[in-house]
N, C-alpha and C positions, 0 to 999 in steps of 0.2 A: 504494500500500500504506500502510495507516495505522499499522502496527507501529512504524516509526521515530518517528512523532509521539508515540505513547503512551510510548515509551521516553524520548524527549526531555523530555516534560512531567513525567514521574514521576521523573526522575533526581534523586538527592540533591544533585548538584553543579550543578543548573540554577540560573541567576541568579534566576529567579522560579519557585519550585517550586509547581506546581499539583497538588493532590491529585486524581489521575485514576485511574479504574479502567476496566477493559475494559467493564464494564457501562454506564458513562456514555457512552463513545465508540462502542460498538457491536460491536467484534470479539469473537469468542469467546475465552475465557481460555486454554484448552488450546493452540490453535494459536499464540497469542501467546507463551506460555512455551516452546513448542517452537522458535519462531523466535528467541527470546532465546538459547537454548542454541546454535543454529546459524543465524546470519542469512543465510549463503550456502549454498545447497543444492549437492549434488554435480552436479545437472543444470545449474545456473547456472554453476558453475565450469567444467564440461566445455564448455559453450557459449562461455564467455569464451576458453578456450584455442583452440577451433576458430575463433572470430572473429579472434583474433590471427594464427593461421596463414594464414587467408584474406586478412587485410589485408596481411600481409607479402608474400604472393604477388601481390596486386593492386598493391601499391606498386612491386614489381619489374617487373611486366608489365601495365600498365593496359589493354592491348588484349585480354587474356584474359577470356572469359566465365566463368560459374560452373563449367562443366564442366572447363575447364582449371585453374581455381583449386583445385577439389577434388582434382585429381591432384597439384598442387604441395603442397597441405596434407597429403595422404597421404604424399607423399615426405618431408615434414618430421616425420612421426610422428603426425599428428592424423587419424585415420580417421573418416569420416562419410559419410552417404548424400548423393547429389547433391541430393536435395530439401532436406536440411538446409542444405547449402551455398547453394542458391538462396534459401532463406528468410533466412539471415543476410545474404547480399549484398543482397537486396531491402530488408530492414529498415535497413541502413546506407547504402544508395544507392551501392553499389559496382558500377557497370555497366561493361561494356566500352566503350571509347571509340568503337568502330565500331558497336556494336549498338543503342544507344539514341538515337532521333531526338529532338531538342529543338525547341521552337517549334511544336509541334502541339497542338491542343486548342481548347477553347471560349474560353479567356481570352487568346489571343494576337491581336495586331493583324495584319491582312493587310499584306503588303508591296506595293511598287509594282507596277503591272501589268507583265507581262513584255514586252509590245510597246508600251510607252507612247510610244516615239519614232515609231511608225508611225500613231498616232491623230491625225487632224487634227480639231480641235475647232471646226469651222465648222458651226454648226447653222442656217444660213440657206438656205432653199430658194428656187430661182428662180421656182417657181410652186407653187400648191397641189397636194397629193397627189404630190409628188416625193421628199420626204425624211421618213422615219419614225424615231422613237426608240422602242425597246421594252425591256422588262425583264420577267423571269419569275422567280418564286420558288415554292418548295413549302413547305407547312405541314402537319405531321402532325396528324391529327384522330383521333377515336375510331373512325371508320369507314374510315380509310385516309388517303391523301395528298390534299391540296387544292392545286391548281396555280393561282396567281394571275399574271395577265399584265397589264401596263400598256402601252398603245400611245398615242403622241402624234404628231400630224402637225406638221411644222415649216413652216408656211406664211408665217411672218414671222420676223424676226430673234429668236432665242431667247437673249437675253443672260443669262437665268437659269442657263444650263448652261455658261457659260464658266468656265475654271479660276479666274479672278480673283474671281468672286463666289460660288463654292461655299464652304460652311462647313466 
């Protein structure tokens, strides 16, 4: 919102007073003067009281989700719809400690393999056509999914795949 900036630049007590008008900075004059008379609207004030009630309930019981938090807030005297409570909790990051999984998504690193202790990294075959390494992946395209598979035979010692040389 630009209104606080306009007020700060045009204030007579500003250290460096800049002659500013609404016409120069862009906002319409009538809403600016309405905001000057009442910088905090009734809706913003009501939402702040609701958020305080939800925060108090969340601090007391962090395992509660928004449905239980709205019941606690109603008991404290702040009536609101469940959707309003959900939006306030979402905007402030107040999730139940049981309901929100963390560490999922595109930007997380994969953990260690589950059965890493059972993998024997000996990629040496006794004879040709005895040991194969394979990998498969899928790529989305405009026409559907494309499956790519790489297969390699290990007919000689494959030192490229040992854990000490992998990057």
